[in-house]
PAKOL-113136 format. One record per residue (C-alpha): x, y, z. Coordinates in steps of 0.5 Angstrom, whole numbers, padded with zeros to 4 digits, always signed. Layout:
BEGIN
XYZ
...
This chain:
BEGIN
+0166+0220-0008
+0167+0216-0002
+0164+0210-0005
+0169+0210-0010
+0174+0209-0004
+0171+0203-0002
+0170+0200-0009
+0178+0201-0009
+0179+0197-0003
+0174+0192-0006
+0178+0191-0012
+0185+0190-0009
+0182+0185-0004
+0179+0181-0010
+0186+0182-0014
+0190+0179-0008
+0185+0173-0008
+0185+0172-0015
+0192+0172-0016
+0193+0167-0010
+0188+0162-0014
+0191+0163-0021
+0198+0162-0018
+0195+0155-0016
+0192+0154-0023
+0194+0152-0030
+0195+0157-0035
+0188+0154-0039
+0184+0156-0033
+0186+0164-0034
+0181+0168-0036
+0175+0173-0034
+0172+0173-0028
+0166+0176-0024
+0163+0176-0017
+0160+0180-0012
+0162+0183-0005
+0161+0187+0000
+0166+0192+0004
+0165+0196+0011
+0170+0201+0012
+0172+0206+0017
+0173+0213+0015
+0178+0218+0019
+0175+0224+0016
+0171+0228+0021
+0163+0226+0021
+0164+0220+0018
+0163+0213+0021
+0163+0206+0018
+0160+0205+0011
+0157+0198+0008
+0158+0198+0001
+0155+0192-0004
+0160+0191-0010
+0160+0188-0017
+0166+0185-0019
+0169+0184-0026
+0176+0182-0028
+0181+0179-0033
+0187+0174-0031
+0192+0173-0036
+0199+0170-0036
+0202+0177-0036
+0196+0182-0036
+0192+0183-0030
+0185+0187-0030
+0181+0188-0024
+0176+0193-0025
+0180+0200-0026
+0186+0196-0023
+0191+0194-0029
+0198+0191-0028
+0203+0188-0033
+0208+0183-0032
+0215+0186-0035
+0220+0181-0033
+0220+0174-0029
+0227+0171-0026
+0225+0165-0023
+0222+0167-0016
+0222+0175-0018
+0218+0179-0022
+0217+0186-0025
+0211+0189-0026
+0208+0196-0029
+0202+0198-0026
+0196+0203-0027
+0191+0204-0021
+0186+0210-0020
+0187+0214-0013
+0180+0214-0010
+0181+0219-0005
+0178+0226-0007
+0172+0230-0004
+0168+0236-0005
+0164+0240+0000
+0158+0236+0000
+0161+0230+0003
+0162+0232+0010
+0161+0239+0014
+0168+0239+0015
+0169+0240+0007
+0165+0246+0007
+0167+0252+0002
+0174+0248+0001
+0176+0247-0006
+0175+0240-0009
+0180+0235-0008
+0180+0230-0014
+0181+0223-0015
+0187+0221-0020
+0190+0216-0024
+0197+0213-0021
+0202+0209-0025
+0209+0206-0023
+0213+0200-0022
+0213+0194-0017
+0217+0188-0016
+0215+0182-0013
+0219+0176-0009
+0216+0170-0008
+0219+0164-0003
+0215+0158-0002
+0209+0161+0002
+0212+0168+0003
+0211+0174-0002
+0215+0181-0001
+0212+0186-0005
+0215+0193-0006
+0212+0199-0011
+0212+0206-0012
+0207+0210-0016
+0206+0217-0018
+0200+0222-0020
+0199+0222-0027
+0194+0227-0028
+0197+0232-0024
+0192+0233-0019
+0196+0232-0013
+0203+0231-0016
+0205+0226-0011
+0207+0219-0010
+0206+0213-0005
+0211+0208-0004
+0209+0201-0001
+0212+0195+0002
+0208+0189+0004
+0210+0182+0007
+0205+0176+0007
+0205+0169+0008
+0200+0164+0005
+0198+0157+0008
+0193+0152+0007
+0189+0149+0013
+0185+0143+0010
+0181+0147+0005
+0182+0154+0008
+0188+0159+0005
+0190+0163+0011
+0194+0169+0009
+0196+0174+0015
+0200+0181+0012
+0204+0187+0014
+0205+0193+0010
+0208+0200+0011
+0207+0206+0006
+0210+0213+0005
+0205+0219+0003
+0210+0224+0000
+0209+0231+0002
+0205+0233-0004
+0200+0227-0003
+0199+0229+0004
+0197+0236+0003
+0193+0235-0003
+0188+0230+0001
+0189+0233+0008
+0192+0240+0008
+0188+0246+0009
+0190+0252+0004
+0190+0259+0007
+0184+0261+0003
+0180+0255+0006
+0181+0257+0013
+0175+0258+0018
+0175+0259+0026
+0174+0252+0026
+0179+0250+0021
+0186+0252+0021
+0191+0252+0016
+0195+0246+0015
+0201+0244+0011
+0204+0237+0013
+0210+0233+0011
+0210+0226+0009
+0207+0221+0012
+0209+0214+0014
+0203+0209+0015
+0202+0202+0017
+0197+0196+0016
+0196+0189+0019
+0191+0184+0017
+0189+0177+0015
+0184+0174+0010
+0181+0167+0010
+0179+0164+0003
+0176+0158+0001
+0174+0154-0006
+0168+0151-0002
+0162+0155-0004
+0158+0156-0011
+0164+0153-0015
+0168+0159-0014
+0173+0163-0009
+0170+0166-0002
+0174+0171+0002
+0173+0174+0008
+0178+0180+0010
+0180+0184+0016
+0185+0190+0016
+0187+0195+0021
+0190+0202+0019
+0195+0206+0023
+0196+0213+0020
+0202+0218+0021
+0202+0224+0025
+0202+0228+0018
+0195+0225+0017
+0192+0224+0024
+0194+0232+0026
+0190+0235+0020
+0184+0239+0022
+0180+0235+0017
+0181+0228+0021
+0179+0226+0028
+0183+0219+0029
+0189+0216+0027
+0187+0209+0026
+0181+0205+0022
+0179+0199+0020
+0176+0195+0014
+0173+0189+0013
+0171+0185+0007
+0167+0179+0004
+0167+0177-0003
+0166+0171-0008
+0168+0170-0015
+0169+0165-0020
+0173+0165-0027
+0169+0164-0033
C-alpha cells in the first residue's frame, strides 16, 4: 500500500507540471500525455526509510477536463483569472499489518476516494489555490483543506517554481490513519486519539522542454506535520522530504 502513496505524489507533481505547460500552449495542443518518472519519499511511520519508486505516467488535458492517472478535475466556472473546479482524487494513505512491525495486529486502514471543490486565483506568475475534499467511501469519514501559493518564472529555458502550502487534517482523518484504537493497544503501542492537525510544506521545482521533445521536471519538497500526527505511537518523526524526476510529452 505504501507504493501507492509514491504514485499519488508522482501524479500530483506531473499534474502541476502539465498545467504549467498547457497554460502556455494553444488549445490545439491539448490532449493525451504519457511519460516516465521516479520518486523518492521519506515515510514518517516507524521502521520506514526512504523509498525509490519508478512510475509510468498517463493522462489527458482538455479545456475543462484534466485526468492524471486516477486524479480527475473538471473546471466548473472561469471568471477572468479565477476558476472553480470539482475534484476526485484517491487517498493513498492506508496500511495493513504486513507493511511494518508497528502495525502488527492492527486493523487495516484502507485507501479511499476523496471528492470536493477547489478555487484557483492566477495573477501573472502567481497561483493561489484553495480546496477542501471529503472521504467519499466512508473509510475515515474525514476531510482535508489545503491552501497553496506558488510562483512560476522563466529563466532562459528553465521554469522555476517555488511554493508554500498549509493543510488541515480533521480529527477523523488523523485518528483513522494515525490513531491507535483500544483493542489495538500493546505494551509498546499505547492507545492514541488525536485532534486535527495543521501541516506545512515548502518546495520548489525546475522544469524545462529541452529533452526528448517533452517536458522534464525535478522537484524537491519538505513536509512538516502537526503534533497530532507526529505524537502518534505509529510515527517516529515530525518531518519528511520527497524528491521527484519526471519526463512527459503530449501525444
